[in-house]
Backbone bond lengths (Angstrom), bond angles and torsions (degrees), N, CA, C in turn:
res aa  C-N    CA-C-N  psi(-1)  N-CA   C-N-CA  omega(-1)  CA-C   N-CA-C  phi
1 M - - - 1.463 - - 1.525 112.36 -
2 S 1.342 117.98 -7.75 1.458 119.78 -173.11 1.519 113.24 -86.76
3 A 1.344 119.07 -16.60 1.463 121.41 -178.97 1.523 109.48 -76.27
4 P 1.349 118.72 124.01 1.464 119.88 179.16 1.521 111.02 -73.31
5 C 1.315 115.61 147.01 1.459 121.18 173.18 1.521 107.84 -94.89
6 L 1.327 116.74 117.25 1.468 121.08 -178.87 1.519 108.70 -88.73
7 I 1.335 114.89 125.65 1.456 121.04 -175.09 1.531 109.58 -130.18
8 A 1.331 115.88 177.03 1.465 120.28 -172.37 1.521 113.48 -93.72
9 T 1.333 118.18 -29.86 1.457 119.78 -170.48 1.527 112.44 -132.18
10 N 1.328 115.37 158.96 1.461 121.03 175.18 1.530 111.57 -67.50
11 R 1.329 116.83 -26.78 1.463 120.05 176.31 1.531 109.54 -58.32
12 E 1.330 116.73 -48.97 1.461 121.76 178.87 1.526 111.08 -65.65
13 R 1.329 116.07 -38.29 1.467 120.26 -177.78 1.529 111.43 -59.80
14 H 1.317 116.97 -46.85 1.464 120.25 179.98 1.531 111.10 -60.10
15 T 1.319 116.27 -46.26 1.462 120.59 -176.61 1.522 111.83 -65.81
16 L 1.330 117.11 -48.85 1.458 120.39 -177.05 1.523 112.16 -69.02
17 N 1.323 117.53 -37.21 1.460 119.25 177.96 1.529 111.00 -60.68
18 Y 1.324 116.75 -40.37 1.468 120.15 179.61 1.530 111.08 -67.07
19 I 1.326 116.27 -46.01 1.469 120.18 -178.74 1.523 111.00 -61.63
20 R 1.327 116.05 -47.10 1.463 119.33 -177.00 1.532 111.95 -74.59
21 A 1.320 117.41 -27.86 1.467 119.95 175.50 1.526 110.35 -65.87
22 R 1.325 117.64 -39.82 1.463 120.94 176.86 1.528 110.94 -65.31
23 Q 1.324 115.60 -40.88 1.463 119.39 177.70 1.525 110.80 -63.59
24 F 1.327 116.07 -41.91 1.462 121.48 -179.75 1.533 110.30 -63.17
25 A 1.342 116.40 -44.94 1.459 120.68 -179.49 1.526 110.88 -62.23
26 K 1.318 116.26 -40.89 1.467 120.51 179.54 1.524 110.42 -65.89
27 K 1.322 116.96 -43.87 1.469 120.85 -179.28 1.521 111.27 -64.29
28 K 1.328 116.84 -40.13 1.466 121.22 -177.96 1.533 112.67 -86.70
29 K 1.338 116.16 0.24 1.471 122.03 179.89 1.529 111.18 56.10
30 T 1.323 114.36 47.40 1.456 120.82 177.55 1.526 108.01 -130.31
31 I 1.321 117.79 -167.57 1.464 120.83 -176.77 1.522 110.89 -118.55
32 L 1.316 113.91 154.62 1.455 122.27 173.44 1.522 107.51 -103.85
33 V 1.317 117.33 122.83 1.463 122.71 -179.28 1.526 108.62 -105.61
34 K 1.329 116.80 135.50 1.461 119.86 179.48 1.521 110.43 -136.14
35 W 1.338 115.51 153.56 1.457 123.00 174.86 1.517 107.42 -149.55
36 E 1.319 116.51 159.87 1.468 119.82 -174.19 1.525 112.25 -72.01
37 T 1.321 114.69 146.05 1.460 121.69 169.58 1.530 108.70 -80.63
38 D 1.326 116.18 171.92 1.462 120.31 165.70 1.523 107.01 -78.68
39 H 1.314 117.64 137.49 1.460 119.65 177.07 1.527 110.09 -146.81
40 K 1.325 115.10 151.17 1.457 121.30 -177.29 1.531 108.72 -156.71
41 D 1.336 115.69 177.58 1.469 122.41 174.27 1.528 112.07 52.32
42 W 1.333 116.36 54.34 1.465 121.14 179.66 1.520 108.88 -81.06
43 E 1.313 117.22 101.69 1.463 122.32 -179.80 1.527 110.01 -81.77
44 Q 1.325 116.78 134.59 1.472 123.74 -176.20 1.536 111.02 58.35
45 K 1.322 114.56 42.03 1.460 121.06 -179.90 1.528 109.96 -60.94
46 P 1.346 117.86 134.29 1.472 119.73 178.64 1.524 111.60 -57.08
47 I 1.307 116.59 149.59 1.456 122.19 179.61 1.526 108.64 -99.27
48 G 1.312 116.58 129.06 1.458 121.09 179.74 1.516 111.64 105.19
49 K 1.326 116.02 137.11 1.464 121.21 -175.13 1.528 112.68 -60.40
50 S 1.327 117.55 -40.49 1.467 119.83 -177.15 1.519 110.98 -64.09
51 F 1.349 116.83 -39.58 1.458 120.02 179.17 1.531 110.84 -70.44
52 I 1.340 116.39 -38.95 1.468 120.15 177.91 1.526 110.33 -63.34
53 D 1.336 116.29 -44.97 1.463 120.55 179.37 1.526 111.04 -61.64
54 E 1.321 116.40 -38.19 1.458 120.37 179.38 1.528 110.64 -67.62
55 A 1.336 116.24 -44.23 1.467 120.09 179.86 1.519 111.16 -62.52
56 M 1.350 115.84 -34.13 1.464 120.02 -176.89 1.533 113.44 -76.77
57 Q 1.314 117.54 4.08 1.459 120.50 170.57 1.522 110.77 -78.36
58 D 1.332 116.05 -9.23 1.468 120.12 179.72 1.525 110.05 -61.46
59 P 1.349 118.54 137.62 1.474 122.06 -177.86 1.525 114.96 -57.93
60 C 1.325 118.28 -23.50 1.466 119.70 -175.87 1.528 112.22 -67.74
61 F 1.336 118.79 -17.42 1.457 121.63 -177.75 1.526 112.99 -80.13
62 Y 1.333 117.53 -1.86 1.460 119.58 -171.39 1.529 112.28 -132.42
63 E 1.331 113.45 153.18 1.453 121.17 166.65 1.519 107.67 -103.34
64 Y 1.341 116.44 152.96 1.454 119.99 -171.95 1.524 111.76 -129.80
65 F 1.329 113.82 149.05 1.466 120.99 173.18 1.516 108.72 -135.59
66 V 1.331 116.44 131.01 1.458 121.69 171.73 1.525 107.26 -142.24
67 K 1.292 116.19 121.80 1.465 122.72 -174.30 1.532 110.64 -56.31
68 G 1.342 115.88 130.55 1.459 121.42 177.08 1.508 115.10 90.73
69 A 1.336 117.58 -7.24 1.463 120.27 -179.29 1.524 110.85 -77.63
70 D 1.326 116.57 146.35 1.458 121.35 176.11 1.525 110.32 -80.13
71 G 1.322 115.07 149.26 1.449 121.24 177.47 1.509 110.16 -153.27
72 Y 1.327 116.19 -167.44 1.455 120.94 177.15 1.526 109.40 -153.95
73 I 1.322 114.57 155.33 1.462 121.69 177.82 1.524 109.36 -79.03
74 T 1.332 117.44 140.92 1.464 121.00 -177.80 1.528 112.84 -111.62
75 D 1.321 117.06 10.84 1.457 121.22 -177.65 1.527 108.95 -141.32
76 N 1.306 117.27 164.51 1.463 121.46 173.05 1.524 108.06 -91.98
77 I 1.337 116.53 98.89 1.459 121.51 -177.25 1.524 110.54 -82.85
78 N 1.320 116.51 -46.87 1.462 122.57 173.26 1.521 107.73 -155.38
79 C 1.325 117.75 -174.75 1.457 120.28 -173.98 1.523 112.90 -68.07
80 N 1.320 117.94 -16.86 1.463 121.41 179.88 1.529 113.64 -105.98
81 M 1.327 116.22 -9.90 1.465 121.45 176.12 1.525 107.74 -128.87
82 I 1.321 115.00 94.79 1.454 120.99 -175.35 1.523 110.35 -116.09
83 N 1.307 115.23 173.20 1.458 122.03 178.16 1.529 109.89 -53.15
84 G 1.333 116.53 121.72 1.453 121.10 179.46 1.522 115.00 100.40
85 T 1.339 118.12 -7.10 1.463 121.11 -179.99 1.531 110.27 -60.83
86 P 1.337 118.41 125.20 1.473 120.45 -179.51 1.523 111.90 -73.09
87 I 1.321 115.89 142.51 1.469 122.49 -179.36 1.521 109.37 -141.36
88 R 1.335 115.74 169.81 1.465 121.65 170.52 1.531 107.06 -131.35
89 L 1.312 116.96 132.68 1.459 121.05 -176.69 1.525 110.29 -71.65
90 H 1.333 115.84 131.04 1.461 120.91 -175.17 1.525 112.97 -110.81
91 S 1.339 118.14 -52.84 1.466 120.79 -174.57 1.522 109.87 -164.82
92 L 1.335 115.43 172.78 1.459 122.67 176.67 1.523 109.34 -116.63
93 S 1.340 115.82 149.73 1.462 121.28 175.76 1.522 109.64 -117.59
94 F 1.360 116.21 136.99 1.456 122.47 -179.91 1.526 109.51 -131.88
95 N 1.328 116.17 164.61 1.461 118.20 167.62 1.529 107.85 -78.52
96 K 1.330 117.59 177.95 1.463 121.78 -172.30 1.529 112.12 -59.71
97 E 1.344 117.15 -47.38 1.459 120.43 -177.73 1.529 111.12 -67.21
98 Q 1.316 116.80 -42.02 1.460 120.99 178.62 1.528 111.23 -63.32
99 N 1.318 115.82 -39.15 1.463 120.47 -178.58 1.524 111.37 -64.27
100 I 1.339 116.29 -40.53 1.471 120.49 177.42 1.528 109.79 -63.42
101 F 1.346 116.30 -45.42 1.469 121.23 179.27 1.521 110.69 -60.72
102 Y 1.330 116.33 -46.02 1.470 121.76 -177.15 1.526 111.33 -59.83
103 H 1.314 117.08 -49.77 1.458 119.94 -177.58 1.529 111.93 -69.82
104 D 1.327 117.16 -30.05 1.455 120.58 176.38 1.528 110.60 -67.04
105 V 1.339 116.67 -46.68 1.465 121.77 178.78 1.529 110.13 -64.92
106 K 1.307 116.45 -41.65 1.462 121.85 -179.89 1.525 110.95 -60.62
107 Q 1.317 116.46 -40.32 1.459 121.12 -178.14 1.531 111.73 -71.35
108 K 1.326 116.63 -36.00 1.458 120.92 -176.32 1.526 113.14 -86.05
109 S 1.323 117.90 -20.63 1.462 121.11 -174.00 1.530 111.78 -67.33
110 K 1.325 115.46 135.23 1.459 121.35 175.60 1.527 111.42 -97.78
111 E 1.322 116.17 -4.99 1.458 122.00 178.66 1.529 109.37 -104.13
112 N 1.338 116.05 166.49 1.470 118.62 176.85 1.526 111.11 -98.14
113 V 1.356 116.44 17.51 1.464 121.88 175.35 1.523 108.32 -125.72
114 I 1.326 117.25 127.17 1.460 123.13 178.00 1.525 109.18 -115.81
115 H 1.335 116.10 127.67 1.467 121.69 178.20 1.528 108.35 -102.13
116 L 1.332 116.66 111.68 1.461 121.27 178.84 1.530 110.11 -87.82
117 P 1.329 118.06 140.12 1.467 120.75 176.70 1.528 112.31 -82.19
118 F 1.321 116.97 6.43 1.466 121.46 -179.96 1.531 107.81 -149.41
119 P 1.331 117.37 155.08 1.463 119.45 174.57 1.522 110.41 -80.69
120 P 1.320 119.29 155.36 1.467 120.61 174.22 1.524 110.39 -69.05
121 L 1.318 116.31 165.60 1.468 119.97 175.33 1.520 111.12 -71.01
122 A 1.338 116.26 -33.08 1.461 120.60 -178.74 1.516 110.34 -157.04
123 I 1.319 115.51 151.04 1.456 122.05 168.06 1.526 106.12 -106.78
124 N 1.314 116.64 120.61 1.459 121.08 -179.43 1.524 109.35 -91.36
125 V 1.326 115.87 129.02 1.463 120.60 -172.41 1.524 111.12 -127.22
126 I 1.326 114.70 152.30 1.459 122.25 174.20 1.517 107.89 -99.10
127 L 1.322 117.54 128.32 1.459 120.50 174.35 1.522 108.71 -77.65
128 T 1.309 117.16 124.04 1.463 120.86 -175.03 1.526 113.74 -105.33
129 K 1.330 117.72 -2.82 1.457 118.01 178.89 1.525 110.10 -71.61
130 E 1.327 116.33 152.29 1.463 122.17 -170.32 1.523 113.18 -61.29
131 D 1.324 118.28 -31.63 1.464 120.03 -176.37 1.533 112.69 -91.41
132 A 1.343 116.75 11.46 1.470 120.64 178.71 1.528 109.35 -83.20
133 T 1.313 116.60 74.60 1.454 121.36 -177.08 1.531 110.92 -89.23
134 E 1.323 115.46 154.62 1.458 120.46 -179.97 1.528 111.16 -62.07
135 K 1.322 117.11 -33.58 1.462 121.22 -178.02 1.522 111.45 -58.10
136 L 1.321 116.15 -39.30 1.461 120.96 -178.10 1.526 112.22 -70.44
137 W 1.344 116.65 -30.17 1.459 120.94 -172.03 1.527 113.04 -116.86
138 K 1.321 119.07 13.47 1.466 121.73 -170.94 1.527 113.79 -60.24
139 D 1.336 117.62 -26.04 1.466 119.83 -177.15 1.523 113.72 -80.64
140 I 1.341 117.75 -16.41 1.469 118.79 -175.93 1.523 113.69 -128.51
141 T 1.330 118.27 -5.55 1.460 118.84 178.62 1.525 110.51 -64.44
142 L 1.316 116.77 145.77 1.460 121.51 -176.83 1.523 112.75 -78.41
143 F 1.334 116.39 -23.82 1.456 120.86 -177.34 1.519 109.80 -130.83
144 P 1.331 118.80 120.43 1.467 121.07 177.77 1.526 110.84 -57.53
145 G 1.317 115.76 137.59 1.458 121.13 -179.84 1.509 113.81 89.67
146 K 1.355 117.69 -6.48 1.459 121.65 178.97 1.526 109.07 -134.70
147 V 1.306 116.31 163.49 1.470 120.75 175.47 1.527 107.62 -109.34
148 I 1.328 116.17 88.61 1.459 122.79 178.96 1.523 107.61 -123.31
149 L 1.320 116.06 116.77 1.456 121.81 -171.00 1.526 111.74 -119.84
150 P 1.330 117.79 143.52 1.466 120.79 176.87 1.529 111.04 -84.41
151 I 1.322 115.92 130.66 1.461 121.90 170.44 1.519 106.22 -104.60
152 V 1.327 116.79 108.57 1.460 120.67 -167.38 1.521 112.78 -89.79
153 Y 1.333 113.91 152.53 1.458 122.09 172.09 1.531 108.63 -76.11
154 K 1.321 116.98 157.63 1.468 122.91 -179.67 1.527 111.47 61.85
155 R 1.321 115.61 49.54 1.454 119.84 173.84 1.523 109.27 -74.17
156 K 1.318 116.40 158.43 1.461 120.54 -179.11 1.519 110.80 -64.07
157 R 1.337 115.66 -36.19 1.455 119.00 -179.28 1.522 109.54 -103.21
158 A 1.322 117.02 116.42 1.461 120.45 -177.83 1.522 110.59 -78.07
159 T 1.323 116.09 149.35 1.454 119.87 176.15 1.525 109.15 -73.38
160 Y 1.334 115.21 158.53 1.457 119.88 -173.63 1.531 111.54 -73.19
161 S 1.333 115.22 157.04 1.460 121.25 178.21 1.520 109.48 -93.70
162 Q 1.337 115.40 156.03 1.459 119.57 178.77 1.520 109.73 -144.97
163 P 1.340 118.07 136.18 1.459 120.25 175.47 1.522 110.28 -78.08
164 V 1.320 116.63 136.45 1.462 121.55 -179.42 1.519 108.95 -127.82
165 P 1.337 119.02 127.39 1.472 120.90 176.45 1.524 111.38 -76.47
166 L 1.328 116.22 140.43 1.459 122.71 177.06 1.524 108.88 -113.23
167 P 1.324 118.03 133.21 1.467 119.76 -178.98 1.522 112.11 -71.35
168 S 1.315 115.38 158.66 1.463 120.04 177.12 1.532 109.77 -82.29
169 A 1.336 115.28 156.72 1.466 120.97 178.23 1.521 109.39 -168.89
170 N 1.326 116.52 150.85 1.468 121.43 172.99 1.533 113.75 47.55
171 F 1.274 116.76 50.37 1.464 122.69 173.13 1.521 114.88 71.72
172 Y 1.306 119.34 13.95 1.459 119.00 170.78 1.536 108.60 -117.87
173 P 1.340 117.07 149.49 1.466 120.81 -169.95 1.527 112.98 -79.66
174 A 1.321 114.50 166.80 1.460 120.04 171.36 1.523 108.67 -62.76
175 S 1.324 116.54 149.51 1.462 120.26 -176.07 1.519 109.83 -145.04
176 T 1.322 115.79 176.69 1.461 121.95 178.47 1.520 108.50 -136.28
177 I 1.335 115.86 138.92 1.458 120.08 179.06 1.518 109.76 -136.46
178 T 1.327 115.65 147.54 1.466 121.05 178.51 1.523 109.59 -92.69
179 I 1.335 115.84 123.73 1.456 122.73 -175.89 1.524 109.77 -111.21
180 K 1.338 116.42 138.22 1.466 120.53 173.86 1.520 108.81 -132.04
181 S 1.321 117.06 120.73 1.458 121.37 -179.66 1.527 110.59 -70.01
182 R 1.310 116.35 146.81 1.462 121.48 177.14 1.530 110.87 -81.19
183 F 1.336 116.12 -26.03 1.460 121.50 179.42 1.528 109.67 -121.75
184 P 1.341 117.74 144.68 1.474 120.60 179.91 1.530 111.33 -82.10
185 I 1.326 115.46 55.96 1.465 121.28 -175.70 1.521 108.97 -137.26
186 E 1.325 116.25 137.62 1.455 121.46 173.20 1.521 109.35 -128.86
187 L 1.325 116.50 144.26 1.452 120.63 170.70 1.522 109.38 -67.15
188 A 1.323 116.77 149.16 1.465 121.06 -175.66 1.524 112.85 -107.48
189 F 1.330 117.14 18.39 1.460 118.68 174.53 1.524 109.70 -64.57
190 A 1.335 116.03 -36.36 1.459 121.67 177.06 1.520 108.27 -140.13
191 M 1.320 116.56 141.12 1.457 120.24 176.76 1.520 109.54 -149.51
192 T 1.319 115.27 152.97 1.461 119.50 178.33 1.519 109.96 -70.49
193 V 1.317 115.54 153.96 1.467 120.60 177.09 1.520 109.91 -58.58
194 H 1.324 116.38 -37.26 1.467 120.66 179.02 1.524 110.94 -58.35
195 K 1.337 117.42 -43.92 1.459 120.93 -178.87 1.536 111.47 -71.56
196 A 1.326 117.24 -23.16 1.468 121.15 -178.75 1.527 112.99 -83.20
197 M 1.322 117.34 -8.16 1.469 120.33 -178.33 1.529 111.16 -58.65
198 G 1.328 115.84 134.75 1.455 121.28 178.01 1.516 114.28 85.22
199 R 1.332 117.99 -2.40 1.451 120.96 -178.16 1.528 110.86 -107.87
200 T 1.328 116.47 154.78 1.455 123.10 176.25 1.519 108.85 -121.45
201 F 1.332 117.10 131.49 1.451 122.22 -178.74 1.529 110.11 -118.33
202 K 1.325 115.69 154.56 1.460 119.74 175.59 1.525 110.35 -69.00
203 K 1.332 116.38 -40.86 1.456 122.27 178.37 1.527 108.56 -148.15
204 I 1.333 116.64 152.89 1.456 120.85 174.90 1.522 109.63 -136.93
205 I 1.327 115.13 158.09 1.462 122.78 168.58 1.527 105.49 -112.98
206 L 1.307 117.45 125.67 1.464 121.19 -174.63 1.522 110.50 -111.29
207 S 1.325 116.02 120.29 1.462 121.84 178.53 1.527 109.04 -87.01
208 L 1.328 116.92 105.68 1.467 121.11 -171.83 1.526 114.47 -113.33
209 S 1.320 118.74 -3.51 1.457 119.67 -178.45 1.529 111.33 -62.90
210 K 1.327 116.00 149.51 1.461 121.50 -179.87 1.523 110.08 -65.53
211 R 1.331 116.15 135.86 1.463 121.48 175.73 1.524 110.43 -89.52
212 K 1.341 115.11 162.95 1.461 119.56 -179.18 1.524 111.77 -71.35
213 L 1.335 116.86 -33.70 1.455 120.96 -177.66 1.528 110.12 -105.12
214 D 1.338 116.42 136.37 1.462 120.39 179.67 1.519 111.56 -61.14
215 I 1.344 116.56 -34.34 1.464 120.03 -178.04 1.529 111.40 -66.68
216 A 1.347 117.10 -20.84 1.463 121.33 -179.21 1.525 112.35 -99.51
217 Q 1.338 116.14 7.82 1.463 120.55 -174.47 1.522 112.74 -80.06
218 M 1.333 115.98 151.08 1.457 120.72 169.66 1.534 108.67 -68.87
219 S 1.318 116.52 132.05 1.461 120.86 178.42 1.520 110.45 -96.71
220 Y 1.329 115.85 170.94 1.473 121.28 176.93 1.519 109.68 -56.38
221 E 1.335 116.29 -45.04 1.461 120.79 -176.86 1.523 112.18 -69.35
222 S 1.346 117.26 -40.44 1.460 119.78 -178.27 1.528 111.34 -67.26
223 I 1.331 117.32 -35.57 1.467 120.11 176.92 1.522 110.29 -66.16
224 Y 1.336 116.05 -39.90 1.475 119.18 177.52 1.528 110.48 -61.62
225 V 1.331 116.46 -45.80 1.471 120.20 179.56 1.524 110.14 -60.43
226 A 1.333 116.80 -45.48 1.464 120.50 -178.05 1.526 111.61 -61.74
227 L 1.324 116.91 -45.18 1.466 120.62 -177.78 1.525 112.11 -66.73
228 S 1.321 116.75 -25.19 1.465 119.99 -177.16 1.527 113.20 -91.75
229 R 1.342 117.63 10.42 1.471 120.61 179.14 1.529 112.57 -83.40
230 V 1.333 117.06 -10.79 1.464 120.92 178.50 1.527 109.39 -123.07
231 K 1.331 116.17 163.53 1.460 121.34 -175.87 1.524 113.04 -87.43
232 H 1.328 117.06 -25.59 1.459 120.71 -176.16 1.528 110.14 -132.17
233 R 1.315 117.01 144.62 1.462 120.28 -178.04 1.524 112.46 -65.73
234 D 1.340 116.82 -26.13 1.464 119.68 178.03 1.526 111.81 -68.97
235 D 1.332 116.93 -9.76 1.466 121.10 179.86 1.528 112.05 -89.81
236 I 1.346 116.32 7.32 1.468 121.43 -179.70 1.525 109.60 -111.32
237 N 1.321 116.02 125.56 1.467 122.24 171.20 1.519 108.37 -113.58
238 L 1.325 116.95 147.35 1.459 121.43 -178.04 1.524 111.08 -102.37
239 F 1.320 115.07 139.04 1.461 122.73 173.96 1.519 106.78 -111.44
240 L 1.352 116.75 108.29 1.459 121.96 -173.92 1.519 110.78 -122.14
241 N 1.342 115.74 146.38 1.459 121.42 176.52 1.523 110.05 -85.10
242 G 1.334 116.01 157.41 1.467 119.93 177.78 1.511 111.88 128.65
243 D 1.353 114.98 152.97 1.458 120.83 -176.68 1.522 113.18 -83.08
244 N 1.340 117.12 -20.08 1.458 120.06 -179.07 1.533 108.67 -145.70
245 P 1.332 118.09 165.61 1.473 120.89 -177.14 1.519 113.76 -56.05
246 S 1.337 117.49 -37.11 1.462 120.01 -179.29 1.526 111.10 -62.89
247 Q 1.335 117.46 -46.44 1.458 121.14 178.62 1.523 111.21 -65.84
248 Q 1.327 116.70 -38.17 1.461 120.69 -178.99 1.525 111.61 -62.27
249 W 1.327 116.84 -44.35 1.464 118.83 179.88 1.522 111.76 -69.38
250 Q 1.329 117.08 -29.95 1.471 120.07 178.54 1.527 111.58 -65.37
251 T 1.333 117.36 -27.35 1.465 120.45 -179.77 1.528 112.01 -69.81
252 M 1.342 117.36 -7.99 1.464 120.92 179.69 1.522 112.61 -102.35
253 E 1.329 118.05 -0.47 1.469 120.65 -175.07 1.523 112.83 -61.45
254 Y 1.318 117.55 -27.64 1.464 120.89 -178.82 1.525 112.34 -61.03
255 I 1.319 117.22 -22.85 1.470 121.59 -176.73 1.524 111.20 -61.67
256 T 1.350 117.38 -33.42 1.469 120.34 -177.49 1.528 112.09 -65.34
257 D 1.326 117.37 -19.64 1.471 121.10 -179.08 1.529 112.97 -97.10
258 L 1.312 117.44 -3.16 1.461 119.84 -178.19 1.521 111.26 -73.07
259 K 1.324 115.52 143.48 1.459 121.65 178.15 1.522 109.65 -134.72
260 Q 1.307 115.20 158.97 1.457 119.56 175.76 1.522 110.07 -64.30
261 E 1.328 115.59 149.40 1.461 119.90 174.09 1.529 109.50 -59.93
262 A 1.329 115.73 148.32 1.465 120.43 -175.77 1.524 111.92 -59.57
263 Y 1.330 117.19 -38.46 1.469 119.34 -177.81 1.532 111.40 -68.53
264 I 1.331 117.29 -29.04 1.463 119.88 177.29 1.527 110.06 -73.27
265 Q 1.319 116.55 -41.62 1.466 120.30 176.31 1.529 110.51 -59.41
266 K 1.336 115.72 -42.10 1.464 120.08 179.66 1.520 111.24 -65.00
267 Y 1.330 116.13 -42.39 1.461 120.63 178.52 1.522 110.88 -60.95
268 L 1.332 116.99 -47.91 1.457 120.72 -178.43 1.525 111.78 -64.62
269 R 1.325 115.85 -35.98 1.462 119.12 179.21 1.522 110.44 -65.05
270 H 1.328 116.92 -46.70 1.469 120.24 179.27 1.529 111.46 -67.99
271 Y 1.321 117.05 -34.26 1.469 121.17 178.09 1.527 110.02 -63.15
272 N 1.334 116.52 -45.56 1.472 120.07 179.86 1.523 111.95 -66.77
273 E 1.338 115.74 -37.08 1.459 119.81 177.72 1.527 110.52 -64.41
274 Q 1.337 116.83 -43.18 1.465 120.90 178.87 1.521 111.05 -65.96
275 K 1.312 116.68 -37.93 1.464 120.66 178.97 1.516 111.65 -64.50
276 Q 1.331 116.36 -40.85 1.458 120.11 178.60 1.536 110.95 -66.65
277 T 1.338 116.02 -36.92 1.460 120.12 179.12 1.530 110.63 -65.34
278 N 1.331 116.44 -42.26 1.460 120.97 -179.22 1.524 112.83 -67.83
279 N 1.335 116.57 -25.82 1.465 120.30 -178.41 1.533 112.77 -83.79
280 K 1.325 116.36 -9.56 1.469 118.65 -179.64 1.526 110.94 -79.05
């Protein structure tokens, strides 16, 4: 469960993170906690409460917490916790009334997913990068001997907003909504190739099947970035669509037609020309 699935779009990221978070919670015999994100500018919003409620079951409307899951920071919090810093989710913090509500719901719930009507005060995370030593964080860590830090709600700097497409269903059209996370944290079960840039993983799962929309397709450059996130080719597993192996491999045929962007070809051509000139 620790290998991230590298995908092309945030639409896929929201869906896969939710699916794999539920699987992770079930495997670890724990619970998945969710609460609503901030959202606005719902274009082509469904008409009628029942349709709106149905559309809002989409994973993009929620933030998730599951104890022990890997994640990463999505903002520059300080010089030691920047965008992309790897973390592991440890616990949630609430005020007194919220804590009573949370444990009451947790005790009564027959499902392994709990929907909170409010966000927690903080998500407490473990820094998993090698240089995250206790000495550096001893004044603010929550537990002596470990590096466990609170990422609080209502930070001075808000996380960025992103438009997310919603599929159509039950007689209402496809739509788009702008989502803003309350916490600068994302689960790392799935991440976009863009977010994976500059990182090295032990293993990855690469989603390479052709998408329906060209704008959501893997490009020549994104495939190169994805393949270069691991040290050995045996550390790459493929996630392909299709009912049988023959159909699954056919979904990758588009890759043979991919080419570098024209500006990259031009850059490389001039770079090689300059290199040859300097060597004379």
